[in-house]
C-alpha positions as CSV (number, residue, x, y, z in Angstrom):
1,M,-37.2,-1.9,-20.2
2,S,-33.5,-2.4,-19.0
3,T,-30.8,-2.6,-20.8
4,I,-28.0,-5.1,-20.3
5,I,-24.5,-4.4,-21.5
6,K,-21.6,-6.5,-22.1
7,A,-18.1,-6.4,-22.4
8,K,-15.9,-8.2,-24.5
9,R,-14.8,-11.6,-22.6
10,S,-13.0,-14.6,-22.7
11,S,-13.0,-17.8,-20.7
12,V,-9.7,-19.1,-21.7
13,Q,-6.9,-18.8,-18.5
14,G,-4.4,-16.4,-19.2
15,K,-5.8,-15.0,-22.3
16,V,-5.2,-10.8,-22.7
17,P,-6.9,-9.1,-25.4
18,L,-4.7,-7.7,-28.0
19,V,-4.3,-4.1,-29.1
20,A,-6.5,-4.4,-32.3
21,D,-9.2,-5.9,-30.1
22,L,-10.6,-3.3,-28.2
23,E,-11.6,0.0,-29.1
24,L,-10.6,3.3,-26.6
25,G,-12.6,3.1,-23.8
26,E,-13.7,-0.4,-24.2
27,F,-13.2,-3.0,-21.4
28,A,-12.5,-6.8,-21.8
29,I,-13.5,-9.2,-19.2
30,N,-11.1,-13.1,-18.7
31,T,-14.1,-14.8,-17.0
32,Y,-11.8,-17.8,-16.2
33,D,-9.2,-15.6,-14.2
34,G,-11.1,-12.9,-13.1
35,K,-9.6,-9.9,-15.2
36,L,-10.6,-6.6,-16.3
37,F,-8.4,-5.3,-19.6
38,L,-8.6,-1.7,-21.1
39,K,-6.9,0.0,-23.7
40,K,-4.7,2.9,-23.3
41,N,-3.1,5.6,-25.7
42,V,0.2,7.4,-24.4
43,G,1.8,10.0,-27.0
44,G,0.5,8.0,-29.7
45,T,1.5,4.4,-28.3
46,E,-1.5,2.1,-27.4
47,S,-1.3,-0.8,-25.2
48,I,-3.5,-3.1,-23.3
49,V,-3.4,-2.6,-19.3
50,E,-4.9,-4.6,-16.6
51,V,-6.9,-2.6,-14.3
52,G,-5.7,-3.3,-11.1
53,A,-3.0,-4.8,-11.5
54,G,-0.3,-5.5,-9.0
55,S,0.9,-8.3,-6.7
56,A,-1.6,-11.3,-6.9
57,A,-2.2,-11.1,-2.7
58,A,-3.7,-7.7,-3.1
59,D,-5.3,-7.4,-6.1
60,Q,-6.9,-10.9,-7.3
61,M,-10.7,-11.0,-6.3
62,I,-11.6,-14.6,-7.9
63,F,-9.7,-17.6,-6.7
64,L,-10.8,-20.9,-8.4
65,D,-10.2,-24.3,-7.0
66,T,-10.1,-27.5,-8.7
67,F,-10.7,-31.2,-7.7
68,T,-11.4,-34.6,-9.0
69,G,-14.1,-36.8,-7.1
70,N,-12.9,-40.4,-5.9
71,G,-16.5,-41.9,-5.3
72,S,-15.6,-41.6,-1.4
73,N,-14.0,-38.2,-0.3
74,T,-16.6,-35.5,0.8
75,A,-14.4,-32.9,2.3
76,F,-11.7,-30.5,0.2
77,T,-9.7,-27.6,1.3
78,L,-10.0,-24.4,-0.6
79,S,-7.1,-22.1,-1.3
80,T,-8.8,-19.2,0.4
81,L,-11.0,-18.3,3.4
82,P,-14.3,-17.3,1.9
83,A,-15.6,-14.0,3.4
84,A,-19.0,-15.6,3.8
85,D,-20.5,-19.4,2.8
86,K,-22.5,-17.4,0.2
87,M,-19.1,-16.4,-1.8
88,S,-18.3,-19.6,-2.7
89,F,-20.2,-21.3,-6.1
90,I,-20.0,-24.4,-6.7
91,F,-19.9,-26.6,-9.5
92,I,-19.7,-30.5,-10.3
93,N,-19.0,-31.2,-14.3
94,G,-20.4,-27.8,-15.0
95,V,-23.5,-28.1,-13.0
96,A,-24.0,-25.4,-9.8
97,Q,-24.8,-27.1,-6.9
98,S,-27.3,-26.1,-4.6
99,D,-26.3,-24.9,-0.7
100,S,-28.2,-27.7,0.6
101,E,-25.8,-30.1,-1.4
102,Y,-22.8,-28.7,0.8
103,S,-21.1,-26.6,3.5
104,I,-18.2,-24.3,4.3
105,A,-16.4,-24.3,7.6
106,G,-13.2,-22.0,7.6
107,T,-11.4,-23.4,4.1
108,T,-13.2,-26.8,4.1
109,L,-15.8,-27.2,1.5
110,T,-18.0,-30.6,2.8
111,F,-20.6,-32.3,0.7
112,S,-23.3,-33.9,1.7
113,E,-22.6,-36.8,-0.5
114,A,-19.2,-37.7,-2.0
115,P,-18.6,-36.5,-5.5
116,A,-18.6,-39.5,-8.1
117,S,-15.2,-40.9,-9.4
118,G,-13.4,-38.6,-12.0
119,D,-16.5,-35.5,-11.3
120,N,-14.9,-32.2,-12.1
121,I,-15.2,-30.0,-9.1
122,E,-15.0,-26.2,-9.6
123,V,-15.1,-23.6,-6.7
124,R,-14.8,-20.1,-7.1
125,T,-14.8,-17.5,-4.5
126,F,-15.1,-14.0,-4.6
127,K,-13.3,-11.9,-2.2
128,P,-14.9,-8.5,-1.9
129,Y,-12.7,-7.1,0.8
130,V,-9.6,-7.3,-1.7
131,S,-8.8,-3.5,-2.7
132,A,-10.2,0.1,-2.2
133,V,-10.1,2.8,-4.7
134,N,-7.9,5.9,-3.9
135,L,-8.7,9.0,-6.3
136,R,-6.0,11.3,-7.2
137,S,-7.2,15.2,-8.7
138,Y,-6.9,16.9,-11.7
139,Y,-4.4,19.8,-11.3
140,T,-2.6,22.5,-13.4
141,F,1.2,23.6,-12.6
142,P,2.1,27.1,-14.6
143,F,5.8,28.2,-15.0
144,T,6.9,31.7,-16.9
145,I,10.1,30.6,-18.5
146,T,12.5,32.1,-20.3
147,S,14.8,30.4,-22.7
148,N,14.4,27.5,-20.5
149,T,14.5,23.4,-21.5
150,T,13.7,22.2,-18.2
151,V,10.8,22.7,-15.8
152,T,11.2,21.6,-12.7
153,G,10.7,22.9,-9.0
154,T,8.1,25.1,-7.3
155,D,5.7,26.5,-10.3
156,D,4.4,30.3,-10.4
157,N,2.1,29.4,-7.3
158,G,4.8,28.2,-5.2
159,V,3.6,24.4,-5.5
160,N,6.0,21.8,-6.3
161,L,5.6,20.0,-9.6
162,V,4.5,16.5,-8.9
163,Y,3.3,14.0,-11.4
164,D,2.7,10.1,-12.4
165,V,4.2,9.5,-15.5
166,G,1.8,8.5,-18.4
167,F,-0.6,11.1,-16.9
168,V,0.7,14.4,-17.7
169,E,0.1,17.0,-20.4
170,V,2.0,19.9,-21.5
171,Y,1.5,23.3,-22.8
172,L,3.3,26.1,-23.9
173,N,1.6,29.4,-24.5
174,G,-1.7,27.2,-24.7
175,V,-0.7,24.8,-27.0
176,R,-0.5,21.5,-26.7
177,L,2.9,19.6,-26.8
178,L,3.2,16.3,-28.1
179,D,5.3,13.6,-25.9
180,T,8.7,12.7,-26.5
181,T,8.1,14.9,-29.8
182,D,8.1,18.2,-27.9
183,Y,9.0,17.2,-24.6
184,V,10.1,14.0,-22.2
185,A,8.2,13.6,-18.7
186,T,9.5,10.6,-17.4
187,N,10.7,11.1,-13.5
188,G,7.6,12.5,-12.1
189,T,8.7,15.7,-11.1
190,S,10.2,17.5,-14.0
191,V,9.3,18.1,-17.9
192,V,12.4,18.6,-20.3
193,L,11.2,20.5,-23.6
194,N,13.4,19.2,-26.6
195,E,14.1,22.9,-27.3
196,A,14.4,26.1,-25.2
197,A,11.2,28.0,-25.0
198,S,9.9,31.4,-23.4
199,G,6.4,32.1,-22.0
200,V,4.0,30.0,-19.8
201,V,4.7,26.4,-19.6
202,E,1.2,24.6,-18.1
203,V,2.2,20.9,-16.9
204,V,-1.3,19.5,-16.3
205,S,-1.1,16.5,-13.8
206,L,-4.4,14.2,-14.8
207,S,-6.8,12.5,-12.5
208,K,-7.0,8.7,-12.3
209,A,-8.4,6.0,-10.4
210,T,-5.7,3.2,-8.8
211,F,-6.4,0.2,-6.6
212,V,-4.6,0.5,-3.7
213,Q,-4.5,-2.2,-0.6
214,S,-7.2,-2.3,1.9
215,L,-6.3,-1.7,5.6
216,V,-9.4,-3.0,7.2
217,S,-10.6,-6.3,6.3
218,N,-13.5,-8.5,8.2
219,N,-14.9,-11.9,8.1
220,S,-17.9,-13.9,9.2
221,I,-17.8,-17.8,9.7
222,A,-20.2,-19.9,11.3
223,L,-18.4,-23.1,13.2
224,S,-20.9,-26.3,12.8
225,T,-18.4,-28.2,15.3
226,T,-16.4,-28.1,18.2
227,T,-13.5,-29.0,16.1
228,A,-10.2,-27.7,17.4
229,N,-8.1,-24.6,15.6
230,Q,-10.8,-24.1,12.8
231,V,-9.6,-21.4,10.7
232,V,-11.3,-18.2,10.7
233,D,-9.2,-15.6,8.8
234,T,-5.9,-15.9,6.9
235,F,-3.8,-13.4,5.2
236,G,-0.4,-14.0,3.0
237,V,2.5,-14.3,4.7
238,G,4.3,-11.8,2.7
239,E,1.3,-9.3,2.7
240,Y,1.3,-8.2,6.1
241,R,3.8,-8.6,9.2
242,S,1.2,-8.0,11.8
243,A,-2.5,-7.6,12.3
244,K,-5.1,-6.7,15.4
245,Y,-8.5,-8.6,15.4
246,I,-11.4,-7.9,16.6
247,V,-12.8,-11.4,17.4
248,Q,-16.7,-11.7,18.1
249,M,-17.9,-15.0,19.0
250,T,-21.9,-15.7,19.4
251,Y,-23.3,-19.3,20.8
252,S,-27.4,-18.8,21.1
253,T,-28.0,-15.6,23.2
254,S,-24.1,-15.6,24.8
255,Y,-21.8,-13.4,23.4
256,H,-17.8,-13.3,23.6
257,V,-15.5,-10.4,22.1
258,T,-11.3,-10.2,22.4
259,E,-9.0,-8.3,20.8
260,V,-6.3,-10.1,19.8
261,M,-2.3,-8.9,18.2
262,I,-1.2,-11.2,16.0
263,I,2.9,-11.2,14.0
264,H,4.8,-13.3,12.2
265,D,8.7,-14.1,11.1
266,G,7.9,-16.4,8.3
267,T,7.8,-19.5,10.0
268,D,5.7,-19.0,13.4
269,V,3.2,-16.8,14.7
270,Y,3.1,-15.0,17.7
271,I,-0.2,-13.5,19.3
272,S,-1.2,-11.6,22.6
273,E,-5.2,-11.9,23.4
274,Y,-6.5,-9.0,25.8
275,G,-9.4,-7.1,26.5
276,T,-11.7,-10.1,26.6
277,I,-15.3,-9.8,27.5
278,T,-18.0,-12.5,28.0
279,T,-21.9,-12.2,29.0
280,G,-21.5,-15.7,30.5
281,S,-18.4,-18.3,29.9
282,S,-15.8,-18.1,27.3
283,L,-17.1,-19.2,24.0
284,G,-14.0,-20.1,22.6
285,T,-10.1,-20.4,22.5
286,I,-7.8,-18.2,19.9
287,T,-4.4,-19.6,18.2
288,G,-2.4,-19.0,15.3
289,S,-0.2,-21.0,12.9
290,I,1.5,-20.7,9.5
291,S,0.5,-22.8,6.7
292,G,0.5,-22.9,2.7
293,G,2.1,-19.4,2.8
294,L,-0.7,-18.4,4.7
295,V,-1.0,-16.9,8.4
296,R,-4.1,-18.1,10.1
297,L,-6.3,-17.4,12.9
298,Q,-7.7,-20.3,14.4
299,V,-10.8,-20.4,16.9
300,S,-11.7,-23.7,19.0
301,P,-15.3,-23.1,19.7
302,S,-16.8,-24.2,23.2
303,N,-20.0,-25.0,21.5
304,I,-21.5,-26.6,17.9
305,D,-23.1,-23.7,16.0
306,T,-20.9,-21.1,17.4
307,T,-20.4,-17.7,14.7
308,V,-17.5,-16.1,14.8
309,K,-17.1,-12.2,13.3
310,V,-13.7,-10.9,13.0
311,V,-12.2,-7.3,11.8
312,R,-8.3,-7.0,11.1
313,I,-6.4,-3.7,10.7
314,N,-3.6,-5.0,8.8
315,V,0.2,-3.8,8.8
316,S,2.3,-4.3,5.6
317,A,5.5,-6.5,5.7
């Protein structure tokens, strides 16, 4: 028999758990915002932190779009490009829709039948390539001191002291000291004791996991029409200044691969295409543009039912 473990959760937009709501080591999830929270204790002070908190462009993993049907409109524009059409979940009046009832091309969601007037449409898009995990190992810095109050610089092993604020422990002759009461460690490179001491001070830099921006992402889009300038990938104007793409197009048994360099100045996009290889004729042309704060890579396919796959290497702004 399998065991299902559920974290505390809320479906209220913007709701963050209180310190009293969680035990140390317990997680909470906001299912509306797609955010994860835990409680931490630093020097006896407890607080709630958002796991992977940072810029929205880098850390947001679930994107919510809401629309209202009018009885005639079948096409709706999503705020983010799905990594694949199966990564978006569509609900009308709270009822999940079968993928036979709609299609997604680029950022355009198209229903086979127009939602009725007043229908509440919700689209939740998951972005699996938002972030990666960066691990930092546990490390101990020993210092032999004589009537010192400040511990900094090179330790007894010739290694420079460095730590992350809030992720450090300090020991004097094997006895753990209390943060703030016995010492202050606020700059990442030194520890200041409240009273001069002699002996061996050990500064322990604790291991941790953090979320960092991914430098490489990929995407796959099925283009069912030959409409010009269909969006196949996007990134935030403020997130990256430039990117290198490998673009692969497939139509039946014909294949087309090319490389694209793209850069923007916040208003215009500039691209250079090179290294193009085809097994026959060209399967499409590539352009770029900026719209709604997003840099967009666009493809104009030569044939219907063309599959476009892209790999993007990002360079920060």
